[in-house]
N, CA, C and O atoms as a GROMACS GRO file, in nm:
protein
  216
    1UNK      N    1   0.100  -0.131   0.007
    1UNK     CA    2   0.012   0.005  -0.019
    1UNK      C    3   0.101   0.129  -0.005
    1UNK      O    4   0.208   0.134   0.055
    2UNK      N    5   0.046   0.218  -0.064
    2UNK     CA    6   0.154   0.352  -0.068
    2UNK      C    7   0.104   0.422   0.048
    2UNK      O    8   0.007   0.403   0.122
    3UNK      N    9   0.193   0.504   0.046
    3UNK     CA   10   0.176   0.579   0.165
    3UNK      C   11   0.078   0.683   0.164
    3UNK      O   12   0.043   0.731   0.272
    4UNK      N   13   0.034   0.719   0.069
    4UNK     CA   14  -0.058   0.833   0.027
    4UNK      C   15  -0.174   0.754   0.113
    4UNK      O   16  -0.217   0.788   0.223
    5UNK      N   17  -0.217   0.633   0.029
    5UNK     CA   18  -0.346   0.540   0.065
    5UNK      C   19  -0.331   0.525   0.215
    5UNK      O   20  -0.424   0.532   0.296
    6UNK      N   21  -0.212   0.505   0.241
    6UNK     CA   22  -0.240   0.470   0.413
    6UNK      C   23  -0.253   0.564   0.496
    6UNK      O   24  -0.309   0.542   0.603
    7UNK      N   25  -0.204   0.695   0.462
    7UNK     CA   26  -0.231   0.813   0.527
    7UNK      C   27  -0.392   0.843   0.528
    7UNK      O   28  -0.455   0.891   0.622
    8UNK      N   29  -0.441   0.806   0.406
    8UNK     CA   30  -0.590   0.820   0.385
    8UNK      C   31  -0.642   0.725   0.492
    8UNK      O   32  -0.692   0.768   0.596
    9UNK      N   33  -0.633   0.621   0.471
    9UNK     CA   34  -0.683   0.520   0.579
    9UNK      C   35  -0.704   0.572   0.714
    9UNK      O   36  -0.811   0.586   0.774
   10UNK      N   37  -0.577   0.600   0.752
   10UNK     CA   38  -0.554   0.638   0.900
   10UNK      C   39  -0.620   0.771   0.917
   10UNK      O   40  -0.680   0.783   1.024
   11UNK      N   41  -0.623   0.877   0.832
   11UNK     CA   42  -0.710   0.969   0.869
   11UNK      C   43  -0.836   0.957   0.878
   11UNK      O   44  -0.894   1.022   0.965
   12UNK      N   45  -0.918   0.864   0.781
   12UNK     CA   46  -1.046   0.822   0.777
   12UNK      C   47  -1.078   0.730   0.891
   12UNK      O   48  -1.193   0.706   0.930
   13UNK      N   49  -0.992   0.693   0.930
   13UNK     CA   50  -1.039   0.600   1.066
   13UNK      C   51  -1.043   0.700   1.174
   13UNK      O   52  -1.140   0.699   1.250
   14UNK      N   53  -0.942   0.791   1.190
   14UNK     CA   54  -0.943   0.856   1.314
   14UNK      C   55  -1.069   0.949   1.307
   14UNK      O   56  -1.135   0.969   1.409
   15UNK      N   57  -1.106   1.009   1.179
   15UNK     CA   58  -1.238   1.120   1.181
   15UNK      C   59  -1.355   1.025   1.216
   15UNK      O   60  -1.444   1.078   1.282
   16UNK      N   61  -1.370   0.912   1.189
   16UNK     CA   62  -1.482   0.797   1.243
   16UNK      C   63  -1.484   0.789   1.384
   16UNK      O   64  -1.589   0.772   1.446
   17UNK      N   65  -1.370   0.801   1.441
   17UNK     CA   66  -1.345   0.790   1.583
   17UNK      C   67  -1.426   0.896   1.670
   17UNK      O   68  -1.489   0.878   1.774
   18UNK      N   69  -1.404   1.015   1.594
   18UNK     CA   70  -1.428   1.122   1.697
   18UNK      C   71  -1.578   1.201   1.671
   18UNK      O   72  -1.602   1.321   1.683
   19UNK      N   73  -1.661   1.101   1.635
   19UNK     CA   74  -1.814   1.152   1.625
   19UNK      C   75  -1.868   1.156   1.741
   19UNK      O   76  -1.962   1.233   1.731
   20UNK      N   77  -1.858   1.100   1.886
   20UNK     CA   78  -1.914   1.122   1.987
   20UNK      C   79  -1.858   1.233   2.030
   20UNK      O   80  -1.925   1.287   2.118
   21UNK      N   81  -1.734   1.302   1.996
   21UNK     CA   82  -1.696   1.426   2.083
   21UNK      C   83  -1.759   1.566   2.056
   21UNK      O   84  -1.716   1.672   2.102
   22UNK      N   85  -1.894   1.547   1.956
   22UNK     CA   86  -1.969   1.649   1.947
   22UNK      C   87  -2.022   1.705   2.063
   22UNK      O   88  -2.030   1.827   2.079
   23UNK      N   89  -2.064   1.613   2.154
   23UNK     CA   90  -2.115   1.648   2.294
   23UNK      C   91  -2.255   1.698   2.290
   23UNK      O   92  -2.351   1.623   2.271
   24UNK      N   93  -2.267   1.862   2.314
   24UNK     CA   94  -2.412   1.896   2.328
   24UNK      C   95  -2.476   1.978   2.180
   24UNK      O   96  -2.580   2.043   2.178
   25UNK      N   97  -2.383   1.954   2.063
   25UNK     CA   98  -2.419   2.015   1.965
   25UNK      C   99  -2.550   1.967   1.906
   25UNK      O  100  -2.632   2.042   1.853
   26UNK      N  101  -2.560   1.856   1.918
   26UNK     CA  102  -2.716   1.830   1.840
   26UNK      C  103  -2.816   1.877   1.931
   26UNK      O  104  -2.929   1.865   1.885
   27UNK      N  105  -2.807   1.940   2.080
   27UNK     CA  106  -2.890   1.989   2.155
   27UNK      C  107  -2.916   2.135   2.111
   27UNK      O  108  -3.029   2.183   2.104
   28UNK      N  109  -2.793   2.209   2.080
   28UNK     CA  110  -2.791   2.305   2.049
   28UNK      C  111  -2.859   2.372   1.899
   28UNK      O  112  -2.900   2.485   1.871
   29UNK      N  113  -2.848   2.255   1.826
   29UNK     CA  114  -2.923   2.268   1.688
   29UNK      C  115  -3.078   2.283   1.736
   29UNK      O  116  -3.157   2.378   1.731
   30UNK      N  117  -3.088   2.160   1.778
   30UNK     CA  118  -3.270   2.159   1.827
   30UNK      C  119  -3.297   2.255   1.907
   30UNK      O  120  -3.411   2.298   1.893
   31UNK      N  121  -3.225   2.313   2.000
   31UNK     CA  122  -3.311   2.443   2.070
   31UNK      C  123  -3.316   2.543   1.993
   31UNK      O  124  -3.401   2.630   2.015
   32UNK      N  125  -3.214   2.555   1.872
   32UNK     CA  126  -3.222   2.678   1.804
   32UNK      C  127  -3.339   2.651   1.715
   32UNK      O  128  -3.413   2.747   1.692
   33UNK      N  129  -3.371   2.521   1.654
   33UNK     CA  130  -3.479   2.543   1.560
   33UNK      C  131  -3.582   2.541   1.632
   33UNK      O  132  -3.674   2.594   1.571
   34UNK      N  133  -3.617   2.498   1.752
   34UNK     CA  134  -3.718   2.527   1.853
   34UNK      C  135  -3.784   2.671   1.873
   34UNK      O  136  -3.900   2.709   1.885
   35UNK      N  137  -3.630   2.752   1.872
   35UNK     CA  138  -3.673   2.890   1.918
   35UNK      C  139  -3.713   2.961   1.799
   35UNK      O  140  -3.775   3.067   1.812
   36UNK      N  141  -3.678   2.903   1.656
   36UNK     CA  142  -3.710   2.966   1.566
   36UNK      C  143  -3.842   2.970   1.514
   36UNK      O  144  -3.901   3.063   1.459
   37UNK      N  145  -3.887   2.828   1.546
   37UNK     CA  146  -4.031   2.783   1.496
   37UNK      C  147  -4.095   2.829   1.602
   37UNK      O  148  -4.212   2.828   1.565
   38UNK      N  149  -4.090   2.870   1.712
   38UNK     CA  150  -4.185   2.909   1.836
   38UNK      C  151  -4.206   3.100   1.794
   38UNK      O  152  -4.304   3.172   1.816
   39UNK      N  153  -4.102   3.127   1.742
   39UNK     CA  154  -4.089   3.287   1.687
   39UNK      C  155  -4.170   3.296   1.580
   39UNK      O  156  -4.229   3.402   1.557
   40UNK      N  157  -4.185   3.180   1.494
   40UNK     CA  158  -4.244   3.179   1.380
   40UNK      C  159  -4.402   3.170   1.385
   40UNK      O  160  -4.489   3.226   1.317
   41UNK      N  161  -4.408   3.067   1.504
   41UNK     CA  162  -4.576   3.068   1.544
   41UNK      C  163  -4.634   3.185   1.600
   41UNK      O  164  -4.751   3.215   1.575
   42UNK      N  165  -4.556   3.258   1.679
   42UNK     CA  166  -4.592   3.388   1.751
   42UNK      C  167  -4.622   3.467   1.649
   42UNK      O  168  -4.734   3.516   1.658
   43UNK      N  169  -4.553   3.500   1.545
   43UNK     CA  170  -4.559   3.579   1.449
   43UNK      C  171  -4.686   3.570   1.375
   43UNK      O  172  -4.766   3.660   1.348
   44UNK      N  173  -4.689   3.427   1.345
   44UNK     CA  174  -4.819   3.400   1.260
   44UNK      C  175  -4.962   3.463   1.359
   44UNK      O  176  -5.044   3.547   1.324
   45UNK      N  177  -4.954   3.398   1.478
   45UNK     CA  178  -5.056   3.432   1.562
   45UNK      C  179  -5.084   3.556   1.579
   45UNK      O  180  -5.199   3.598   1.568
   46UNK      N  181  -4.970   3.641   1.610
   46UNK     CA  182  -4.991   3.798   1.605
   46UNK      C  183  -5.044   3.884   1.485
   46UNK      O  184  -5.121   3.980   1.495
   47UNK      N  185  -4.985   3.830   1.362
   47UNK     CA  186  -5.073   3.893   1.249
   47UNK      C  187  -5.189   3.832   1.199
   47UNK      O  188  -5.271   3.897   1.134
   48UNK      N  189  -5.203   3.715   1.224
   48UNK     CA  190  -5.321   3.659   1.182
   48UNK      C  191  -5.458   3.637   1.262
   48UNK      O  192  -5.564   3.584   1.228
   49UNK      N  193  -5.413   3.700   1.392
   49UNK     CA  194  -5.517   3.751   1.500
   49UNK      C  195  -5.629   3.806   1.465
   49UNK      O  196  -5.740   3.755   1.483
   50UNK      N  197  -5.604   3.933   1.404
   50UNK     CA  198  -5.721   4.018   1.369
   50UNK      C  199  -5.773   3.987   1.238
   50UNK      O  200  -5.857   4.074   1.213
   51UNK      N  201  -5.763   3.912   1.152
   51UNK     CA  202  -5.819   3.879   1.043
   51UNK      C  203  -5.931   3.759   1.059
   51UNK      O  204  -5.913   3.653   1.118
   52UNK      N  205  -6.032   3.796   1.002
   52UNK     CA  206  -6.155   3.692   1.009
   52UNK      C  207  -6.170   3.640   0.848
   52UNK      O  208  -6.158   3.714   0.750
   53UNK      N  209  -6.196   3.513   0.845
   53UNK     CA  210  -6.213   3.454   0.721
   53UNK      C  211  -6.373   3.402   0.704
   53UNK      O  212  -6.430   3.314   0.769
   54UNK      N  213  -6.411   3.461   0.627
   54UNK     CA  214  -6.567   3.386   0.619
   54UNK      C  215  -6.590   3.274   0.535
   54UNK      O  216  -6.702   3.222   0.531
   0.00000   0.00000   0.00000
């Protein structure tokens, strides 16, 4: 195996091992998404509250 291919294999295996080091990143993404959706819901209720459709 060439040294370039060996280096790529080592880098790929090390990159695969660090997937759990993200820690609380999924919680930050989920929390941010929740805040954005709640803001959009509040805007929808605020602007749509005074309009009646028959």
